[in-house]
C-alpha positions as CSV (number, residue, x, y, z in Angstrom):
1,X,19.9,-3.7,-17.0
2,X,16.4,-3.6,-15.5
3,X,15.8,-1.8,-12.3
4,X,16.7,-3.9,-9.2
5,X,15.0,-4.6,-5.9
6,X,15.5,-1.7,-3.4
7,X,15.2,0.9,-6.2
8,X,12.4,3.5,-6.0
9,X,9.9,2.6,-8.8
10,X,9.8,5.4,-11.4
11,X,6.4,7.1,-11.3
12,X,4.3,7.1,-14.5
13,X,0.9,7.8,-15.9
14,X,-0.2,5.7,-18.9
15,X,-3.4,5.3,-20.8
16,X,-5.9,2.4,-20.8
17,X,-8.8,1.8,-23.1
18,X,-11.9,0.1,-21.9
19,X,-15.5,-0.1,-23.2
20,X,-16.3,3.1,-21.4
21,X,-13.4,5.0,-23.0
22,X,-9.8,6.1,-22.3
23,X,-8.5,6.6,-18.8
24,X,-5.2,7.2,-17.0
25,X,-3.5,4.7,-14.8
26,X,-1.0,6.2,-12.5
27,X,1.4,4.5,-10.1
28,X,0.9,7.4,-7.6
29,X,-2.8,6.4,-7.3
30,X,-1.6,3.1,-5.7
31,X,1.1,4.5,-3.3
32,X,0.3,3.9,0.3
33,X,-2.6,1.6,-0.7
34,X,-1.7,-1.3,-3.0
35,X,1.1,-3.6,-4.0
36,X,1.5,-3.3,-7.8
37,X,2.8,-5.9,-10.2
38,X,3.9,-4.6,-13.6
39,X,4.2,-7.3,-16.3
40,X,5.9,-5.9,-19.4
41,X,5.4,-7.9,-22.6
42,X,6.9,-7.5,-26.1
43,X,3.6,-7.3,-28.1
44,X,-0.1,-7.8,-28.4
45,X,-1.4,-10.9,-30.2
46,X,1.9,-12.8,-29.8
47,X,1.7,-16.4,-28.5
48,X,3.7,-16.2,-25.2
49,X,2.3,-12.8,-24.3
50,X,-1.2,-14.1,-24.9
51,X,-0.6,-17.2,-22.9
52,X,0.8,-15.2,-20.0
53,X,-2.1,-12.8,-19.8
54,X,-4.7,-15.6,-20.4
55,X,-3.3,-17.6,-17.5
56,X,-3.7,-14.6,-15.3
57,X,-7.2,-13.9,-16.7
58,X,-8.5,-17.4,-16.3
59,X,-7.2,-17.8,-12.8
60,X,-4.6,-20.5,-13.6
61,X,-1.9,-18.1,-12.4
62,X,-3.4,-15.7,-9.8
63,X,-1.4,-13.1,-8.0
64,X,-3.4,-12.5,-4.8
65,X,-2.8,-9.4,-2.8
66,X,-1.7,-7.2,-5.7
67,X,-3.0,-5.0,-8.4
68,X,-1.6,-6.4,-11.7
69,X,-1.1,-4.4,-14.9
70,X,0.0,-5.7,-18.3
71,X,2.3,-3.2,-20.1
72,X,3.2,-3.1,-23.7
73,X,4.2,-0.5,-26.3
74,X,1.1,-1.3,-28.3
75,X,-1.6,1.4,-28.6
76,X,-4.4,1.2,-26.0
77,X,-6.8,0.5,-28.9
78,X,-4.7,-2.5,-30.0
79,X,-4.6,-3.7,-26.4
80,X,-8.4,-3.5,-26.1
81,X,-8.8,-5.5,-29.3
82,X,-6.4,-8.1,-28.1
83,X,-8.2,-8.4,-24.7
84,X,-11.5,-8.8,-26.5
85,X,-10.2,-11.4,-29.0
86,X,-8.4,-13.5,-26.4
87,X,-10.5,-13.1,-23.3
88,X,-7.8,-11.1,-21.4
89,X,-9.3,-9.5,-18.4
90,X,-6.3,-8.1,-16.6
91,X,-5.9,-4.3,-17.1
92,X,-3.5,-3.5,-19.9
93,X,-1.8,-0.1,-20.1
94,X,-0.2,1.4,-23.1
95,X,3.4,2.6,-23.1
96,X,3.0,3.7,-26.7
97,X,5.8,6.3,-26.3
98,X,8.1,3.7,-24.8
99,X,8.9,6.1,-21.9
100,X,8.1,3.7,-19.1
101,X,9.9,0.8,-20.8
102,X,12.9,3.1,-20.9
103,X,12.5,4.2,-17.2
104,X,12.4,0.6,-16.0
105,X,15.3,-0.2,-18.4
106,X,13.5,-3.1,-20.2
107,X,13.9,-2.0,-23.8
108,X,13.9,-4.7,-26.5
109,X,15.8,-3.1,-29.3
110,X,13.9,-4.9,-32.0
111,X,10.8,-7.2,-32.0
112,X,11.2,-9.4,-35.0
113,X,12.7,-6.6,-37.0
114,X,9.8,-4.2,-36.4
115,X,11.4,-1.8,-34.0
116,X,11.7,-1.4,-30.3
117,X,9.4,-3.0,-27.8
118,X,9.5,-4.1,-24.2
119,X,11.4,-7.1,-22.9
120,X,9.3,-9.7,-21.0
121,X,9.8,-8.5,-17.4
122,X,8.0,-8.3,-14.1
123,X,8.3,-5.9,-11.2
124,X,6.7,-6.0,-7.8
125,X,6.3,-2.6,-6.2
126,X,5.4,-2.3,-2.5
127,X,3.0,0.2,-1.1
128,X,5.8,2.6,-0.4
129,X,6.8,2.6,-4.1
130,X,10.0,0.5,-3.8
131,X,10.7,-2.4,-6.2
132,X,10.9,-5.6,-4.2
133,X,11.2,-8.0,-7.1
134,X,12.5,-7.7,-10.6
135,X,12.7,-10.2,-13.4
136,X,13.6,-10.2,-17.0
137,X,13.3,-13.5,-18.8
138,X,16.3,-14.9,-20.7
139,X,14.4,-14.6,-24.0
140,X,11.0,-13.3,-25.1
141,X,9.9,-16.8,-25.5
142,X,10.3,-17.6,-21.8
143,X,7.4,-17.2,-19.4
144,X,7.8,-15.1,-16.2
145,X,8.1,-16.9,-12.9
146,X,4.6,-16.6,-11.4
147,X,5.7,-18.5,-8.2
148,X,8.5,-16.0,-7.5
149,X,6.1,-13.1,-8.1
150,X,3.6,-14.6,-5.7
151,X,6.3,-15.1,-3.1
152,X,7.5,-11.5,-3.5
153,X,4.0,-10.2,-3.1
154,X,3.3,-12.3,0.0
155,X,6.6,-11.1,1.5
156,X,5.4,-7.4,1.4
157,X,1.8,-8.0,2.2
């Protein structure tokens, strides 16, 4: 069962690939400063994941007042290619080792028979590092609830 509101968010450092190279993204860098939204998705280049991240990138579904990261178990190189191919501009971070997916308890045992991935899930983490909103969609084909995420971010802003 995914981590629930009121739980301290597990700390992590994951990798991100941009045109300028690889960099670390760490939750500790945001503590005391930013509200963070983590959006876990099953896999790069899949239609619902692409739709979700494109809606965020093109402004159709903004989450004002928060730093938003997309998380998948794909390599940072795959995520960069996906972003370029589909115009995704939100920062994507690679949980290639599945460690953060496990810490947040959002493991999808098998994505289309290809092995473990992440469930489609969302977490809002306040500036003190506490999860204030947690969502796992009923299936990987369901979209996250952007309205509920915006409400949760506004409540801790």
